C-alpha positions as MATLAB code, in Angstrom:
seq = 'MNRSVTILFLFFCSLSLMAQINGFVVDTGRKPIESVHVQNVNTGQGVITDSLGFFSIGADVGEVLEFQHLNYSSFYIRISSLSIDTLILQKKDFSIEEVNVVSPNHPEYALANETNIKRVPSFLGEPDVIQYLGTLPGVTSLGMLDAGIYVRGGNSSQNAYLVNGNPVADPQHIAGLLSTFDPYILNHSKFYKSGFPSEYNGYLASYIDMKPMAYLAEAYNAELSLGLLSSSVKLKIKPDRKKKTLLGVSFRQSYFQLLAEAYNRDKESNEQLPSYSFNDLTLSYDFSLSERWKLTFFSLMTTDHLPMDFGEEFDYGLGWSTFSNSIQLAGELNKRVKAVVSVGYNRYKSDVAIHSEVNSSNINKTRQLNLSAQLSQSVTSNFDICYGFKTTMKQYDYNQEVENASENYFSNNLLHTYTEGRLKMKQSSLLIMGMNATTHLNNGYQVFLSPRFKFAYNKYRWSAWMDYSQTLQFEERMNMFTVQSPVDIWLPIKDCSPSKSDQLSLGGQLRLSTSTRIHLGVFYKYLHEVKEFETFNRVDLSESIDKMISGTGTSKGGELDFIYNSDKLYARVNYTLSHVKTRFEAINNGVYFDPPYDVRHNVLFNTSFKVMNSVRFNLLWTFKSGVTATIPTGVAIAKDIGGEGAEFIPIYEERYNYRMPSTHRMDINFEYKKKTKGHLLRLNVGAYNIYNQQNPSFVFVEAESEDDSFVRFKLNSNVVFPFMPYFTVTYGFGGT';
ca = [
       1.982   -6.066  -38.082;
      -0.212   -7.351  -35.627;
       0.989  -10.847  -36.597;
       4.352  -10.068  -36.201;
       3.958   -9.247  -32.887;
       2.087  -12.086  -31.711;
       4.608  -13.993  -33.084;
       7.066  -12.589  -31.109;
       5.049  -12.599  -27.808;
       4.392  -16.365  -28.326;
       8.073  -17.209  -29.038;
       9.133  -15.198  -25.789;
       6.078  -16.977  -23.781;
       7.469  -20.222  -24.513;
      10.927  -19.547  -22.658;
      11.734  -20.307  -19.237;
      13.628  -18.822  -16.290;
      15.150  -20.293  -13.571;
      16.650  -17.944  -10.475;
      20.001  -17.948   -9.890;
      20.782  -15.797   -6.421;
      23.931  -14.355   -5.984;
      25.410  -12.003   -3.012;
      28.187  -11.224   -0.782;
      28.174  -12.202    2.535;
      30.380   -9.667    5.070;
      31.054   -8.690    8.788;
      29.979   -5.368   10.570;
      33.447   -3.753    9.373;
      32.515   -4.839    5.258;
      35.168   -7.838    5.642;
      33.982  -10.513    3.775;
      33.212  -13.791    5.674;
      34.819  -16.942    3.833;
      33.174  -20.713    4.367;
      29.609  -19.467    5.219;
      27.446  -22.400    4.458;
      24.524  -20.900    2.398;
      21.618  -23.802    2.043;
      18.319  -23.625    0.457;
      15.895  -24.958    3.182;
      13.364  -25.848    0.213;
      15.506  -28.254   -1.671;
      18.507  -29.033    0.568;
      21.108  -27.356   -2.174;
      23.733  -25.689   -0.339;
      27.092  -23.455   -1.363;
      30.044  -22.233    0.523;
      31.071  -18.423    0.296;
      34.734  -18.038   -1.224;
      37.362  -15.809    0.060;
      35.759  -12.808   -1.495;
      32.555  -14.044    0.404;
      30.773  -14.268   -2.711;
      28.019  -16.835   -3.076;
      26.103  -18.086   -5.727;
      22.848  -20.811   -5.366;
      19.540  -22.046   -6.998;
      16.479  -20.699   -5.617;
      12.940  -19.557   -6.214;
      11.678  -16.280   -5.132;
       9.653  -17.216   -1.711;
      12.411  -20.008   -0.668;
      14.367  -19.708    2.438;
      17.981  -19.341    2.601;
      19.704  -20.175    6.129;
      23.377  -19.059    6.848;
      25.821  -21.084    9.204;
      29.066  -19.893   10.341;
      30.967  -20.616   13.525;
      31.528  -17.915   14.588;
      28.789  -15.897   13.580;
      24.593  -16.270   14.428;
      22.487  -18.533   12.039;
      19.790  -17.020   10.618;
      17.152  -17.616    7.887;
      16.013  -15.045    4.936;
      13.193  -15.644    2.668;
      14.235  -14.854   -0.630;
      12.205  -11.614   -1.900;
      14.597  -10.746   -5.342;
      16.715  -12.266   -7.725;
      19.797  -10.540   -6.078;
      20.227  -10.561   -2.551;
      23.820   -8.116   -2.945;
      25.560   -7.161    0.321;
      24.566   -9.276    3.349;
      25.694   -8.387    7.001;
      26.540  -10.973    9.566;
      26.573   -9.891   12.996;
      28.989  -11.998   15.819;
      27.132  -14.898   18.097;
      26.821  -12.283   21.047;
      24.074   -9.947   19.175;
      20.857  -10.680   18.819;
      19.570  -12.330   15.247;
      17.125   -9.919   14.921;
      20.068   -7.472   14.480;
      21.301   -9.163   11.010;
      21.265   -6.590    8.438;
      20.479   -7.332    4.915;
      21.421   -4.378    1.800;
      19.589   -5.252   -0.997;
      19.301   -2.871   -4.257;
      16.150   -1.422   -5.732;
      14.677   -4.347   -7.585;
      14.042   -3.950  -11.389;
      10.694   -5.617  -10.838;
       9.529   -4.196   -7.491;
       9.975   -2.837   -4.448;
      10.227   -4.690   -1.255;
       8.605   -3.728    2.197;
      10.068   -6.341    4.951;
      10.173   -6.644    8.522;
      13.572   -4.710    8.762;
      12.839   -1.770    6.496;
       9.388   -1.084    8.418;
      10.865   -0.889   10.969;
      13.093    1.953    9.942;
      10.230    4.177   10.245;
       8.528    5.558   13.176;
       5.604    3.433   14.169;
       2.701    5.631   15.039;
       1.237    3.844   18.567;
       4.542    2.105   18.318;
       2.686   -0.193   15.299;
       5.096   -0.793   12.636;
       2.955   -0.307    9.501;
       3.562   -1.451    5.360;
       1.286    1.220    3.839;
       3.837    3.872    5.929;
       6.769    2.449    4.644;
       5.698    2.619    1.147;
       4.823    6.285    1.517;
       8.811    6.977    2.181;
       9.565    5.483   -1.505;
      10.360    7.412   -4.210;
       7.002    8.213   -6.378;
       4.920    7.839   -3.383;
       2.829    9.902   -1.067;
       0.323   10.129    1.633;
      -1.704   12.942    2.411;
      -2.136   12.531    5.967;
      -5.848   13.323    5.690;
      -9.035   11.119    6.257;
      -7.586    9.235    3.558;
      -4.934    6.493    4.729;
      -4.043    5.426    1.029;
      -0.959    6.348   -0.984;
      -0.666    8.483   -4.198;
       1.435    6.684   -6.661;
       3.259    8.606   -9.754;
       0.272   11.157  -10.012;
      -2.209    8.179   -9.493;
      -5.540    8.648   -6.983;
      -5.441    6.545   -3.941;
      -8.303    4.682   -5.299;
      -6.672    3.369   -8.141;
      -3.807    1.328   -5.744;
      -4.757   -2.637   -5.444;
      -4.150   -4.289   -2.282;
      -3.509   -8.135   -2.330;
      -2.583  -11.029   -0.364;
      -1.701  -13.934   -2.024;
      -3.039  -12.428   -4.825;
      -6.401  -12.053   -3.729;
      -7.672   -8.720   -3.076;
      -8.864   -7.788    0.452;
     -11.284   -5.097    1.331;
     -10.247   -1.249    1.456;
      -7.459   -1.456    4.096;
      -7.759    1.833    5.733;
      -7.987    2.682    9.569;
      -7.594    7.037    9.190;
      -5.065    9.541    8.251;
      -2.049    8.093    6.475;
      -1.429    7.015   10.378;
      -2.287    3.581   10.012;
      -3.083    0.695    7.799;
      -5.115   -2.487    8.557;
      -1.885   -4.635    7.607;
       0.274   -5.746   10.253;
       4.012   -6.651    9.492;
       4.093   -8.916   12.662;
       2.053  -11.360   10.075;
       2.405   -9.565    7.067;
       6.035   -9.394    6.688;
       6.666   -9.485    3.061;
       5.311   -7.277    0.508;
       6.088   -6.693   -3.109;
       5.060   -3.260   -4.401;
       4.720   -2.470   -8.085;
       4.554    1.331   -9.333;
       5.489    0.202  -13.163;
       6.617   -2.477  -14.937;
       3.344   -4.655  -13.599;
       3.438   -8.358  -13.922;
       0.486   -9.797  -16.447;
      -1.059  -11.356  -13.744;
      -2.162   -7.783  -12.076;
      -4.988   -5.992  -14.102;
      -8.267   -3.483  -12.660;
      -6.091   -0.991  -10.910;
      -4.090    2.161  -12.702;
      -1.454    3.009  -10.254;
       0.416    0.489   -8.299;
      -0.038   -2.983   -6.700;
       0.760   -4.315   -3.204;
       0.543   -8.031   -3.079;
       1.386   -9.413    0.796;
       2.489  -12.400    1.807;
       2.276  -14.002    4.963;
       5.025  -15.300    6.970;
       6.348  -18.645    5.702;
       8.789  -19.533    8.211;
       9.852  -19.417   11.894;
      13.038  -20.493   13.621;
      11.636  -20.853   16.929;
       8.388  -23.180   18.294;
       6.708  -19.979   19.265;
       7.021  -16.650   19.613;
       4.205  -14.384   21.077;
       4.528  -10.343   22.144;
       2.088   -8.064   24.359;
       2.125   -4.654   24.067;
       0.242   -1.951   26.233;
       0.655    1.861   25.409;
      -0.704    5.276   25.974;
      -3.281    4.944   22.678;
      -3.583    1.341   21.831;
      -2.548   -2.213   22.660;
      -1.659   -5.468   20.755;
      -1.523   -9.079   21.032;
       0.152  -11.412   18.542;
       1.429  -14.748   18.605;
       3.187  -17.080   16.395;
       3.503  -20.857   16.889;
       4.120  -23.910   14.873;
       1.431  -26.669   16.236;
       3.015  -29.796   14.510;
       6.648  -29.115   13.846;
       6.824  -32.268   11.808;
       4.450  -30.866    9.299;
       5.719  -27.646    9.082;
       2.241  -25.891   10.269;
       2.645  -22.171   11.360;
      -0.077  -20.357   13.050;
      -0.007  -16.732   13.264;
      -2.714  -14.390   15.488;
      -2.287  -10.767   15.831;
      -4.986   -8.627   17.145;
      -4.945   -4.525   17.944;
      -7.378   -2.198   19.984;
      -7.068    1.365   19.869;
      -8.576    3.474   22.961;
      -7.462    7.033   21.482;
     -11.374    8.183   22.302;
     -10.493    7.743   25.895;
      -7.652   10.594   25.433;
      -9.721   12.939   22.960;
     -12.445   12.739   25.574;
     -10.710   14.211   28.306;
      -8.642   16.354   26.150;
     -12.026   17.825   24.397;
     -13.483   19.063   27.759;
     -12.710   22.771   27.670;
     -12.070   23.174   23.753;
     -14.183   24.781   21.387;
     -15.242   22.241   18.437;
     -13.294   23.150   15.797;
     -10.073   22.682   18.553;
     -11.309   19.056   19.203;
      -9.527   15.967   18.878;
     -11.707   13.305   17.075;
     -12.567   10.409   19.350;
     -11.301    7.920   16.858;
     -11.032    3.797   17.673;
     -10.316    1.139   16.061;
      -9.102   -2.597   15.890;
      -8.518   -5.302   13.650;
      -7.994   -8.907   13.872;
      -5.460  -10.628   11.457;
      -4.995  -14.745   11.357;
      -2.717  -16.700    8.932;
      -2.388  -20.839    8.960;
       0.172  -22.270    6.682;
      -0.086  -25.667    6.620;
       2.694  -28.107    4.568;
       0.351  -30.723    2.921;
       3.302  -32.813    1.833;
       7.244  -31.873    0.827;
       5.650  -30.512   -2.908;
       2.155  -28.702   -1.624;
       1.295  -26.332    1.086;
      -1.845  -24.562    2.168;
      -2.170  -20.899    3.030;
      -5.564  -19.476    4.473;
      -5.615  -15.571    5.481;
      -8.055  -13.497    6.961;
      -8.796  -10.252    8.158;
     -10.943   -8.091   10.245;
     -11.438   -4.375   10.922;
     -13.659   -1.915   12.682;
     -13.210    1.848   13.189;
     -15.545    4.296   14.407;
     -15.002    8.238   14.042;
     -17.118   11.161   15.364;
     -17.006   14.654   13.939;
     -18.619   17.435   15.492;
     -18.712   20.321   13.891;
     -21.287   22.425   16.565;
     -24.501   22.353   18.513;
     -26.447   21.710   15.405;
     -24.671   19.521   12.727;
     -22.189   16.617   13.591;
     -20.826   13.442   11.615;
     -21.154    9.521   13.089;
     -18.318    7.743   10.741;
     -18.106    3.443   11.033;
     -16.396    1.224    8.493;
     -15.510   -2.460    8.743;
     -13.664   -5.058    6.485;
     -13.796   -8.736    6.129;
     -11.134  -10.714    4.085;
     -10.452  -13.983    3.633;
      -8.521  -16.439    1.322;
      -7.106  -19.768    0.838;
      -4.300  -20.981   -1.422;
      -3.122  -24.326   -1.988;
       0.199  -23.997   -3.855;
       2.901  -26.205   -5.031;
       4.378  -28.920   -7.997;
       2.948  -30.897  -10.673;
       6.455  -32.408  -11.321;
      10.260  -30.646  -11.154;
       9.249  -28.235  -14.201;
       5.794  -27.046  -13.102;
       4.202  -25.768  -10.422;
       0.550  -24.747   -9.769;
      -0.623  -22.202   -7.685;
      -5.065  -22.158   -7.145;
      -6.665  -19.307   -4.643;
     -10.131  -18.714   -3.682;
     -10.498  -15.188   -1.981;
     -13.921  -13.482   -0.512;
     -14.311  -10.503    1.076;
     -16.976   -7.545    1.948;
     -16.807   -4.148    3.255;
     -19.334   -1.646    5.163;
     -19.431    1.818    6.070;
     -21.997    3.847    7.382;
     -22.283    7.675    7.681;
     -24.785    9.373   10.357;
     -25.668   13.033    9.747;
     -27.317   14.708   12.681;
     -28.583   18.265   11.428;
     -31.709   19.651   11.184;
     -32.454   16.924    8.965;
     -31.032   13.430   10.305;
     -30.068   10.937    7.802;
     -28.417    7.760    7.292;
     -25.845    6.514    4.507;
     -24.752    2.751    4.235;
     -22.811    1.432    1.965;
     -21.904   -2.273    1.258;
     -19.152   -4.215   -1.255;
     -19.093   -7.884   -1.436;
     -16.390   -9.889   -3.693;
     -15.724  -13.269   -4.609;
     -12.386  -14.154   -6.445;
     -11.297  -17.227   -8.151;
      -7.570  -17.915   -9.332;
      -5.171  -20.208  -11.036;
      -1.675  -20.474  -12.228;
       0.930  -22.562  -14.462;
       4.363  -21.738  -14.289;
       6.994  -23.784  -15.861;
      10.188  -23.913  -16.632;
      11.367  -24.655  -20.504;
      15.410  -24.358  -20.302;
      17.913  -22.836  -17.484;
      17.089  -19.356  -18.833;
      13.334  -19.266  -19.918;
      10.182  -20.039  -18.122;
       6.434  -19.411  -19.086;
       3.158  -18.983  -16.575;
      -0.231  -18.146  -17.534;
      -3.587  -18.101  -15.732;
      -6.924  -16.880  -14.690;
      -8.390  -14.465  -12.504;
     -12.474  -14.051  -12.339;
     -13.629  -11.340   -9.621;
     -17.714  -10.878   -8.999;
     -18.505   -8.022   -7.246;
     -21.778   -6.410   -5.800;
     -22.469   -3.178   -4.892;
     -24.960   -2.292   -2.031;
     -25.660    1.629   -0.980;
     -28.447    2.233    1.351;
     -29.613    5.817    2.021;
     -32.446    6.903    4.631;
     -33.195   10.519    4.867;
     -37.221   11.345    4.820;
     -37.904    8.961    1.879;
     -35.581    5.862    1.913;
     -33.964    4.575   -1.282;
     -31.631    1.745   -1.837;
     -29.177    0.880   -5.037;
     -28.075   -2.183   -5.849;
     -24.695   -3.044   -8.927;
     -22.369   -5.557   -9.968;
     -19.339   -5.981  -11.527;
     -18.005   -9.437  -12.701;
     -14.595   -9.721  -14.965;
     -12.461  -12.005  -15.824;
      -9.162  -11.700  -16.312;
      -6.201  -14.426  -18.511;
      -2.923  -13.907  -18.883;
       0.537  -14.721  -20.207;
       3.955  -13.714  -19.698;
       7.252  -14.741  -20.840;
      10.613  -14.357  -19.133;
      14.233  -14.839  -20.648;
      17.304  -13.969  -18.945;
      20.414  -13.260  -21.315;
      24.040  -13.488  -20.371;
      23.873  -13.905  -16.318;
      22.867   -9.895  -16.646;
      20.050   -8.828  -18.793;
      16.319   -9.851  -18.202;
      13.631   -9.564  -20.933;
       9.832   -9.970  -20.166;
       7.044   -9.892  -22.098;
       3.183  -10.830  -21.788;
      -0.135   -9.590  -22.053;
      -3.454   -9.479  -19.818;
      -7.077   -9.966  -21.919;
      -9.880   -9.211  -19.258;
     -13.684   -9.521  -20.259;
     -16.265   -7.576  -18.756;
     -18.686  -10.029  -18.218;
     -22.339   -7.863  -17.492;
     -22.096   -6.097  -20.894;
     -21.432   -8.636  -23.433;
     -17.835  -10.335  -23.995;
     -15.867   -7.615  -24.832;
     -12.189   -8.082  -24.567;
      -9.621   -5.927  -23.340;
      -6.101   -6.950  -24.071;
      -3.384   -4.584  -22.180;
       0.257   -5.548  -23.114;
       3.302   -6.013  -20.646;
       6.944   -5.065  -21.414;
      10.399   -4.995  -19.715;
      14.191   -5.098  -20.018;
      16.340   -4.871  -17.185;
      20.573   -5.041  -17.341;
      21.818   -5.321  -14.145;
      26.174   -5.450  -13.121;
      28.127   -5.203  -10.396;
      27.529   -1.683   -9.269;
      25.020   -0.391  -11.539;
      21.883   -1.746  -13.130;
      19.007    0.049  -15.798;
      15.574   -1.209  -16.806;
      12.602    0.737  -18.955;
       9.302   -1.223  -19.219;
       5.460   -0.556  -20.718;
       2.418   -1.351  -19.371;
      -1.058   -0.801  -19.761;
      -3.368   -0.864  -16.815;
      -7.489   -0.849  -16.578;
     -10.049    0.453  -14.409;
     -13.717   -0.858  -14.040;
     -14.934    0.677  -10.806;
     -14.608    4.923   -9.694;
     -14.948    5.940   -6.193;
     -17.474    8.630   -5.416;
     -16.436   10.918   -2.427;
     -18.756   11.524    0.297;
     -17.298   14.677    1.127;
     -14.922   17.598   -0.224;
     -12.118   15.229    0.671;
     -11.571   11.193   -0.234;
     -12.379    9.524    3.107;
     -12.580    5.656    4.411;
     -16.745    6.101    3.529;
     -16.254    6.753   -0.429;
     -18.636    4.941   -2.225;
     -17.535    2.426   -5.037;
     -19.348    2.395   -8.318;
     -19.124    0.226  -11.058;
     -18.446    2.125  -14.712;
     -21.085    2.299  -17.016;
     -21.205    1.640  -20.537;
     -18.331   -1.346  -20.354;
     -15.683    1.748  -20.899;
     -12.943    1.202  -18.438;
     -10.524    3.653  -17.384;
      -6.964    3.273  -19.129;
      -3.534    3.915  -18.404;
      -0.558    3.423  -20.786;
       2.690    4.136  -18.573;
       6.275    4.390  -20.013;
       9.170    4.366  -17.182;
      12.704    4.550  -17.041;
      15.341    4.292  -14.059;
      18.890    3.317  -13.563;
      20.797    3.219  -10.058;
      24.450    3.262   -9.244;
      25.898    1.720   -6.237;
      28.520    3.887   -5.091;
      30.037    1.854   -2.158;
      28.541   -1.311   -0.466;
      26.995    0.802    2.026;
      25.343    3.858   -0.467;
      23.488    4.123   -3.722;
      21.342    6.754   -5.895;
      18.475    5.860   -7.871;
      16.827    7.820  -10.431;
      13.777    7.357  -12.264;
      11.339    9.104  -14.928;
       7.806    8.237  -15.841;
       5.121    9.043  -18.315;
       1.539    8.180  -18.102;
      -1.015    9.139  -20.613;
      -4.403    8.614  -19.258;
      -7.586    8.056  -21.054;
     -11.406    7.402  -20.409;
     -10.604    8.235  -16.670;
     -13.233    9.032  -14.807;
     -14.967   11.952  -12.741;
     -18.876   12.751  -11.798;
     -20.708   15.636  -13.452;
     -22.923   15.485  -10.833;
     -23.746   13.868   -7.612;
     -26.911   12.114   -6.534;
     -26.457   10.258   -3.198;
     -29.956    9.530   -3.233;
     -30.590    7.733   -6.692;
     -26.543    6.338   -7.571;
     -28.322    4.926  -10.786;
     -28.224    8.478  -11.638;
     -24.750    9.296  -10.567;
     -23.635    6.171  -12.637;
     -25.341    7.995  -15.724;
     -22.845   11.417  -15.205;
     -20.109    9.296  -14.924;
     -18.207   11.141  -17.460;
     -14.716   10.303  -19.173;
     -11.757   12.478  -19.823;
      -8.139   12.584  -20.474;
      -4.922   13.212  -18.818;
      -1.560   13.172  -18.479;
       0.789   12.423  -15.748;
       4.885   12.808  -16.132;
       7.368   13.084  -13.228;
      10.683   12.116  -12.326;
      12.205   10.296   -9.332;
      15.827   10.487   -7.169;
      16.818    8.324   -4.494;
      19.441    8.607   -2.391;
      20.215    5.615    0.385;
      23.037    5.102    2.903;
      22.731    1.519    5.250;
      25.210    0.831    7.256;
      25.403   -1.200   10.373;
      24.519    1.420   12.514;
      23.309    3.943   10.241;
      20.355    4.266    7.520;
      19.620    7.426    5.958;
      17.372    8.148    3.059;
      16.499   11.170    0.841;
      14.275   11.100   -2.008;
      12.616   13.881   -3.998;
       9.605   13.309   -6.325;
       8.588   15.698   -9.062;
       4.797   14.791  -10.547;
       2.666   16.626  -12.462;
      -1.022   15.257  -13.221;
      -3.657   16.924  -15.270;
      -6.793   16.138  -16.876;
      -9.086   17.038  -19.178;
     -13.120   16.559  -19.191;
     -15.691   18.303  -21.705;
     -18.416   18.772  -19.159;
     -16.247   20.325  -16.337;
     -14.060   23.677  -16.363;
     -15.479   24.616  -19.431;
     -13.213   21.272  -21.335;
      -9.957   23.504  -19.852;
      -7.213   21.163  -18.445;
      -7.042   21.379  -14.595;
      -5.261   19.810  -11.894;
      -7.357   17.024   -9.988;
      -7.100   16.788   -6.065;
      -4.121   14.063   -6.168;
      -1.993   16.006   -8.149;
       1.003   16.582   -5.322;
       3.547   18.696   -7.438;
       6.685   18.124   -5.243;
       7.003   15.664   -2.478;
      10.186   15.801   -0.209;
      11.297   12.843    2.138;
      13.991   12.371    4.566;
      14.262    9.282    7.308;
      17.088    7.859    9.067;
      17.325    5.340   11.378;
      20.377    5.431   13.929;
      21.371    2.567   16.330;
      22.884    4.348   19.309;
      23.772    1.488   20.734;
      22.969   -2.324   20.692;
      20.114   -1.753   22.406;
      18.388    1.525   21.675;
      17.767    2.716   18.172;
      16.337    6.333   17.021;
      13.965    6.770   14.218;
      13.527   10.466   12.152;
      10.694   11.021    9.343;
      10.917   14.448    7.575;
       8.361   14.977    4.893;
       6.944   18.058    2.620;
       4.756   17.875    0.114;
       2.646   20.872   -2.268;
      -0.625   21.240   -1.339;
      -3.532   19.621   -3.498;
      -6.387   21.311   -5.173;
      -9.819   21.474   -3.384;
     -12.873   23.342   -4.880;
     -14.735   26.613   -3.048;
     -17.433   28.740   -3.896;
     -17.041   31.974   -5.887;
     -20.032   33.430   -5.128;
     -22.928   33.488   -3.404;
     -26.507   33.467   -3.592;
     -29.052   35.072   -1.111;
     -32.295   33.377   -0.670;
     -34.854   35.038    2.080;
     -38.021   33.796    2.779;
     -40.614   36.620    2.719;
     -42.676   35.377    5.291;
     -39.656   34.344    7.772;
     -36.995   35.936    9.340;
     -33.639   35.810    8.236;
     -31.597   35.011    4.707;
     -30.137   31.637    3.744;
     -26.780   32.040    2.159;
     -26.328   29.695   -0.994;
     -22.978   29.267   -2.154;
     -21.768   29.504   -5.884;
     -19.501   27.453   -7.433;
     -18.202   28.172  -10.838;
     -15.330   25.899  -11.333;
     -13.974   22.605   -9.671;
     -10.502   22.316   -7.884;
     -10.106   25.929   -8.228;
      -7.995   26.527   -5.072;
      -4.863   25.212   -4.059;
      -4.237   24.451   -0.435;
      -1.122   24.911    1.410;
       2.073   22.990    1.140;
       1.824   20.427    4.092;
       4.996   19.175    6.221;
       5.714   17.739    9.720;
       8.185   15.798   11.703;
       7.420   11.816   13.561;
      10.150   10.596   15.827;
      10.547    7.331   17.891;
      13.098    5.878   20.140;
      13.111    1.995   20.774;
      14.833    0.336   23.718;
      15.140   -3.409   23.520;
      16.615   -6.021   25.771;
      16.481   -9.567   24.832;
      17.995  -12.524   27.239;
      17.237  -16.199   26.372;
      13.437  -16.889   25.299;
      12.586  -12.940   26.581;
      11.922   -9.865   24.501;
      11.602   -6.243   26.499;
      10.689   -3.080   23.990;
       9.944    0.264   24.809;
       8.857    2.387   22.073;
       8.624    6.110   23.054;
       7.966    8.721   20.028;
       5.432   11.745   18.801;
       3.834   12.222   15.867;
       3.981   15.888   14.450;
       6.874   16.766   16.674;
       6.446   20.472   16.222;
       2.996   20.982   16.027;
       2.770   21.731   12.563;
      -1.032   22.790   11.859;
      -1.693   21.207    8.157;
      -4.926   21.359    7.092;
      -6.605   18.279    6.394;
      -9.608   20.124    4.502;
     -10.907   23.654    4.174;
     -14.376   24.610    4.094;
     -16.331   27.911    3.395;
     -18.313   29.945    6.718;
     -20.451   32.738    6.389;
     -20.197   35.911    8.090;
     -23.328   38.321    8.599;
     -23.891   41.386   10.469;
     -27.107   41.542    9.013;
     -29.366   40.562    5.593;
     -27.969   42.758    3.768;
     -24.018   42.113    4.590;
     -22.155   38.967    4.227;
     -18.798   37.854    4.397;
     -17.494   34.657    3.624;
     -14.576   32.828    5.575;
     -12.270   30.229    4.784;
     -11.458   27.563    7.273;
      -9.529   24.687    7.925;
      -9.674   21.805   10.162;
      -6.564   19.837   11.482;
      -7.513   15.649   12.322;
      -4.311   15.378   13.801;
      -1.709   17.714   15.680;
       1.160   16.902   17.669;
       0.416   13.492   19.483;
       3.167   11.776   21.793;
       2.849    8.208   22.423;
       4.645    5.075   24.207;
       4.325    1.425   24.106;
       5.762   -1.494   26.330;
       6.189   -4.911   24.824;
       6.953   -7.779   26.103;
       7.854  -11.067   23.829;
       8.917  -14.615   24.340;
       9.732  -17.350   22.376;
      10.813  -21.038   22.409;
      12.215  -24.027   20.875;
];
């Protein structure tokens, strides 16, 4: 049996696929446009659309197509999937930025590009990659201290964030409002929630692979934004147009803390806004060494600070920073073989200062070095093969200073090798088979095999796909607080026993018209060796690792997504049903329980309406089931015989014994844009949580007592971000 599977796998790995991009070009009235010249900028190949507006051209993902017509604006589009589907051209009196691309859900991944991202109300006037991903079916964000996303019943710690295939440090600003990824630079992202390519492993739930901008029609483009809560400076420029060099820089700085300080003057501590501040710097440099080889450099630096006041006797000071770099060399060895080599480095640091009766400081650091290489080879016009390796070397350093300082140091070194074969059949079916082999270098050389399989069928109006994938994770996050936050502590697994997820996913899509489509998907995950901590010891993390226990679980659910996309109106409604449960022998008496990332119901409505050519209105409304939390079930009273008063000690019998209330909110923004030759004025006005819904960010228990013999416990909650208005003015300019 194993031999037959191996032979079948090697057969498909010997095959190759040459991508053929098919699509239709229409005008704003949905009428086909004939005689549009479509050219592959990278290869020089060109075709002309027929009387139906149809075109078919050879191109690889990542290459650039140029569309030209005498009566319509010329523009460029970067290939992101094997099917563009429908592309809407504007008359020449329209701005090039108004070009609308309607593409179906890709059977392999979801696309987050600049057009999609701008349809979501942008907090602080800043479009955000992760916020857009939160609008996709099967994905949600809790909007608390954790800015991550939760994918198909997975924890936010189970997602991989990559740039050019290299991991970046923890990409969080705060509260699910803004990530560290600026789409001005990172304007092309592939998001996988199932059917993972064989090159990806190390995280259970999802992979977000972002790429910096690769093309600029102008010689330079710059933006200066000034807002109520933040400002930014951004620049794209071609220093040497002959060599196709492209430099991009973005710097963002918030000053929300100034507004919070003014607001908090007459407020009680539990009513105050956090004095939060952040900044980030993104740099991308794209340099063509020759017609066949290109060098790309990327760097991201972030800093965040969040003080939290809980009264005169207790407060936190949270701070975290990241630094990520990567260099990628990509090119062609010959017409059939392509090569990619990457080197990446990232580091993360957090500092939690606690001021109470006993002051303490908790400093957490991670450093990671990554090296990868990949070869992809075309064998025939219908088959291809790719193979490569990735290695990661990660160090963990944690230091706690209380009365006695303690320091903990760990390492985690992995080697991934992989191969994948792709077979395209009859221009409508795609079969992918692959294998990832992972070796944990710290504890011997045990090899973990993770198979991958996907089949997709695509016709003109409908498509369907089925996939299976196994993923592993070799580290786990230990919470600093009762909820997840950017200052949580990452720890390597013990005893070389990684968490494992086997996922089976089925999906289909029906295009009802050129503007309307509906998507339905179901998924089932079997989780084994998933990790939890039996007890926490933040002074001696070696003890916490020893108390890292393994359990089992399942995650299952369904997704329904409806999209209408026309020239003036974009509307999206989706619903996700997801139920995840886990079981550990040492927790809750070995009974299955719902972990704190079980979001049972998630409903979303997102619309973007072009009121006129210069005015656009965006709205987002979300509803989410409450997640579980742990609250005490009793209290012990400890009284010092020689002292005064009593100390109340809460008693916890079970974990995750309380489900928080459901949350909902609405965000809106208006964008006014006026563009003249070489100049752009853009005004963003909006509000987060427009009707000021008091969604609890976390819950805590307070003791209320009349005397030493009577005590009553009260369950309280804290809202980090209530209603917040914002406006941003942006001035942009560019030239040829």
